[in-house]
C-alpha positions in Angstrom: -0.2 12.8 -199.8 -3.3 10.9 -200.6 -5.1 8.8 -198.1 -7.9 6.3 -198.9 -10.3 4.5 -196.6 -13.5 2.5 -197.1 -15.9 0.7 -194.9 -15.2 -3.0 -195.1 -18.0 -4.0 -192.7 -20.8 -6.2 -193.8 -23.4 -4.2 -191.9 -24.3 -2.1 -194.9 -24.3 -5.2 -197.1 -22.9 -4.0 -200.4 -24.5 -5.9 -203.2 -26.8 -5.4 -206.2 -29.0 -2.4 -206.0 -26.9 -0.8 -203.3 -25.3 2.6 -204.3 -21.6 3.0 -203.6 -20.6 6.5 -202.5 -17.2 7.4 -204.0 -16.1 10.5 -202.1 -13.0 12.7 -202.5 -12.1 15.2 -199.7 -9.6 18.0 -200.6 -7.7 19.4 -197.7 -4.8 21.7 -197.0 -2.3 19.9 -194.8 -3.2 19.4 -191.1 -4.9 22.7 -190.6 -7.7 22.6 -187.9 -10.4 22.9 -190.5 -8.9 20.1 -192.6 -8.6 17.8 -189.5 -12.2 18.6 -188.5 -13.4 17.8 -192.0 -11.7 14.4 -192.0 -13.2 13.6 -188.6 -16.6 14.8 -189.5 -16.6 12.9 -192.8 -15.6 9.7 -191.0 -18.5 10.1 -188.6 -21.1 10.8 -191.3 -19.9 7.8 -193.4 -19.9 5.5 -190.4 -23.4 6.6 -189.3 -25.2 7.0 -192.7 -23.2 5.1 -195.3 -22.1 1.9 -193.5 -20.7 -0.6 -196.0 -21.4 1.7 -199.0 -18.5 4.2 -199.2 -14.9 4.8 -200.4 -13.1 8.0 -199.4 -10.0 9.5 -200.9 -8.4 12.4 -198.9 -6.2 14.6 -201.1 -3.8 17.1 -199.5 -3.4 20.0 -201.9 -0.3 21.3 -200.1 1.5 18.1 -201.4 -0.1 18.0 -204.8 -1.9 21.2 -205.8 -2.3 20.1 -209.4 -5.0 17.5 -208.3 -7.4 20.4 -207.6 -7.7 21.2 -211.3 -9.6 18.0 -212.2 -12.5 18.7 -209.8 -12.3 22.5 -210.1 -11.5 23.0 -206.4 -11.5 26.7 -205.4 -11.6 26.3 -201.6 -10.6 23.8 -199.0 -11.8 21.7 -197.4 -14.1 20.6 -200.2 -15.9 17.2 -200.4 -16.7 15.9 -203.9 -19.2 13.1 -204.4 -18.0 11.4 -207.5 -20.6 8.6 -207.3 -23.6 8.2 -207.5 -24.2 10.7 -210.2 -24.5 13.7 -210.4 -21.3 15.0 -209.0 -21.9 17.2 -205.9 -19.6 19.5 -203.9 -19.7 20.6 -200.3 -17.4 23.3 -199.1 -16.4 23.6 -195.4 -15.4 21.5 -192.4 -18.5 19.3 -192.7 -19.5 20.1 -189.1 -23.2 20.8 -190.1 -24.3 17.2 -190.4 -27.7 18.1 -191.9 -26.1 20.2 -194.6 -23.7 17.3 -195.4 -26.6 14.8 -195.6 -28.6 17.1 -197.9 -25.5 17.8 -200.0 -24.9 14.0 -200.4 -28.6 13.6 -201.2 -29.1 11.3 -198.2 -31.7 13.6 -196.8 -34.1 16.0 -198.5 -33.9 19.7 -197.6 -37.1 19.4 -195.6 -35.5 16.9 -193.3 -36.9 13.6 -194.7 -34.9 10.8 -196.2 -34.0 11.4 -199.8 
């Protein structure tokens, strides 16, 4: 099963010069870690990427072959396809600071990237 969602609000005002974040979250069924990862990713996207994201959730229990393309070795794993370069974050995404640094929305020292 693959699930996709994106923010259709105008609050983030997608337009010229605005980077779209194309994210892919690999999960394993409805395990507690997978469910937490989906919830945490929704929260981060709503709070920090309003109007600028598209998320595809891929369940590797349903289609394990999809893991090969992004070289997934653990789940849950979030892959930022766009903007370049590709970035990966492994875990349930509960550490918001780590997720923001991984998505390059915040610098490691805590400032905006």
